[in-house]
N, C-alpha and C positions, 0 to 999 in steps of 0.2 A: 638300655636307657638311650634316650635320644639326646643328642648334643644341643647346646644352646642355639646353634644355627638352624637345626631342624625344627625346634620349637618356635623360633622366631618366624621361620618360613610358614609354618602351619598357621600361626596367629595372623600373619600378613595376608595369607591366602583367604582365610576365613573373613577377615575384614573387607577385603576387596570384593568377595562374593556378596557380602551383606550390602555394601554400597551399590553394587551392580543391580541387586534385587530391588533396592529402594529406587534407583533411577528408572528401572523398568516399570515399577508400580506408579511412579510419578508420570511417566510418559503414557502409560496405559489409561490412567485416570482422565486424561484430556479427551479421550474418546467419548466420555459421558457428558461433557459440557456441550450444551446446545446454545451457542451465542445468538443474540438477537440485536445486532448493531443497527443503528439508524444513521442516515447521512442525507444531507441536502447541500446542493451547490447552486447558487444563484449568480447569474451574470448581471452585474449592476451596470456595466458600461463596456462598450467596445472602444478602447482608447484610440487605437488606430488599426486600420486594415489597409495594407499597402503592398504594392509589387516592388520587390527589391530590384536593384540594377541587374542582377543575374537572372531575373525572370521568376524567382520564387515568391510565393505569397507569404506575408507575415502578419500575424494578428497579435495585438496586445489587449488584454481584458482585465477588468476589475471584478474580482470574485468575492462572494461571501460563502465561506465553507463552514458548515456546522455539522457536527457529528457527535454521537454518543457511542463510543466503542468500549465502554466499561465492561460489557458482558463478554468481551474477548479475553479478559484477564482472569486467570485462575492462579492457584498457588504455585503453578509450574511456569508461569509466563515471566520471561525476563524483560521483554520489550516488544512493541509492535511498530513495524515500519508501515507507514501509510502514504499513499500518493494518489493524486487526482490526474487522470489522463483524458485527453480529448481523443475520441475514436471515430473514424469516418472511413468511407470507401472512396476509392478513385478508380479510374479505368486501369491503372497500372497495378494496383494492389487491392485485394479484397478487404484488408484490414490495415489501417494506419493508426498508430498510437503515438501520441505526443504527450509527454509528461509535462504538466503545467505547474504542479506544486507537490512537495513531499515533506515529510516530517517523521521524527521518531518519538513515540510516546513511551516514556520510560516507566510509568507507573499508572495504576488505575485512577489515581487522583487527577491525572492530566488527560484522561481518556474522553472527557466531555469538553468540547471546545467550540468556539466560534471565532473564525479568522476572517478579517477583511484584508485582502491582498490583491496585488496584480500577479499575473502569471510569473512564477519564479524562473521558469525556463522559456526560451523562445518558442513560439508556436509558428513553425515554418513548414510549408508544404513545398516539395520539390516540383515546381511547375505552377501553373495558375489554375488550379482546380478548386479553390476554396470559395469562389464567388457563389453566394446563395446555397452553399453546401449545408446539408443537415448533418449533425453530429451528436454523439452521446458524450456526456461527462461521466466517467466511471471512477468511483473511489475503490482502489485496491488496497488490501492490507496483507501483510505477512506477519504471522505470530511467531516470534522467536522464543522457544521455550528454554528453560534452564537445562533440561535434558529431554532428549527425544527428537522427533521429527518436526519440521516446520510445517505450519498450516497456512494456506493462502485462500483468500476469497475476495469477493467484490460486490459492490452495489452499482447497477447501471441506471443512470438517470437520462431519459430520452427527451426529445422534443426541442433541441436547440438548433438554431439556424444562423449562419453568418450572413452579413449584408450582401445585397446584389451588386453593390458598387464599392470601389475603394474609397477610403476616407483619409 
């Protein structure tokens, strides 16, 4: 006969094994989801484009950010972290990324949005390389699941250019 401790250990081990199998199944099922998110970022205004006292360029913009990220949500999705970044090249760096806005989408009901905002974070280049610079606005997202690995992806929107002169 087994003692109470042995029986409790067997039941607890069986329970943990079942929970682990359910977590694996939840994580594995995310591989069958093929999301089709859409996003659009429009620059409504360049509020200012100036050279700081230390020689760095700084830009402030008014943006319209719209997206439908509802297809990213499955029954295993806890939340989605999303951010918009300006990406451009300079002679010093092949890729510069400056985060302009970010947010956390806690549920599918909030995944379709339109936001009118100025850049939440300062758009500063170390140097004076931004005059007339072409850049991309990229919406990145990180899907944080209830269990399993995180997924990340992005939508790149091209064709933006900064002014030739400071304002």
